[in-house]
C-alpha positions in Angstrom: 172.7 85.6 131.4 176.2 86.7 130.5 178.2 89.6 131.9 180.5 92.0 130.2 182.7 92.0 133.2 186.0 90.0 133.1 186.5 87.0 135.2 188.9 87.0 138.2 192.4 88.1 137.6 195.0 85.4 137.0 197.2 86.8 139.8 197.0 89.5 142.4 200.1 91.7 142.6 202.1 91.9 145.8 202.8 95.2 147.4 206.4 95.2 146.2 205.1 94.8 142.6 202.7 97.8 143.1 205.3 100.1 144.7 208.7 100.5 143.1 211.0 100.2 146.2 214.5 101.7 145.9 217.1 98.9 145.6 218.5 99.5 149.1 215.0 99.0 150.7 214.1 95.9 148.6 216.8 93.8 150.2 216.2 95.0 153.7 212.4 94.6 153.5 212.6 91.2 151.9 214.6 89.8 154.8 212.6 91.4 157.7 208.9 92.0 157.3 207.5 94.9 159.4 204.3 94.9 161.3 203.5 98.5 160.1 204.1 99.8 156.6 207.5 101.5 156.2 207.8 105.2 155.4 207.9 105.3 151.6 210.5 107.4 149.9 207.7 109.2 148.1 209.2 112.6 148.2 211.6 111.7 145.3 208.6 110.4 143.3 206.4 113.4 144.1 203.8 111.2 145.8 202.7 111.3 149.4 201.9 108.2 151.5 198.2 108.9 151.5 198.1 109.1 147.7 199.9 105.8 147.5 197.5 104.2 150.0 194.6 105.5 148.0 196.0 104.1 144.7 196.6 100.7 146.3 193.2 100.6 147.9 191.5 101.6 144.6 193.4 98.9 142.8 192.5 96.3 145.4 188.9 97.4 145.4 188.7 96.9 141.6 190.3 93.5 141.8 188.1 92.4 144.7 185.0 93.5 142.9 185.8 91.2 140.0 186.8 88.3 142.2 183.8 88.6 144.5 181.4 88.9 141.6 182.8 85.8 139.9 182.8 83.8 143.2 179.2 84.9 144.0 178.0 84.0 140.6 179.9 80.7 140.8 178.2 79.9 144.1 174.7 81.1 143.2 174.4 79.5 139.8 173.6 75.9 141.1 171.4 77.3 143.9 169.4 79.4 141.5 169.2 76.6 139.0 167.7 74.3 141.6 165.3 77.0 142.8 164.1 77.6 139.2 163.7 73.8 138.6 161.6 73.5 141.8 159.5 76.6 140.8 158.8 75.1 137.3 158.0 71.7 138.9 155.6 73.3 141.4 154.0 75.5 138.7 153.4 72.5 136.5 151.9 70.6 139.3 149.5 73.4 140.2 148.6 74.0 136.5 147.9 70.3 136.1 145.7 70.2 139.2 143.8 73.3 138.2 143.3 72.0 134.6 142.1 68.7 136.0 139.6 70.5 138.3 138.4 72.6 135.4 137.9 69.5 133.1 136.0 67.7 135.9 133.7 70.6 136.4 133.1 71.0 132.7 132.3 67.3 132.3 129.9 67.4 135.3 128.2 70.5 133.9 127.8 68.9 130.4 126.4 65.7 132.0 123.8 67.8 134.0 122.7 69.5 130.7 122.2 66.2 128.9 120.1 64.6 131.6 116.4 64.5 130.7 114.3 66.6 132.8 
């Protein structure tokens, strides 16, 4: 079973790659990471902070979907393969047993028919 979805991305962009920081902010933010996101100079770009957050979350969501699907498939493939093998093995065993019972009954019935009187 193949999927049309692409595999995981080769790399996940960092926040500084997603948001184009002004040059003055790049150097100050690179040296001292903040615990909360800085106020983004979005007014000059015409974007508000909520829109930027929505865009970033949408991008992360799409990337996570691809990565998670790939990882889940990677983890489940051997498990499902073993389960399918066990199911086929059990079905063959049951079919063999049922067929053996059917043949035994058919032979017994034929022997009863051929006995004289």
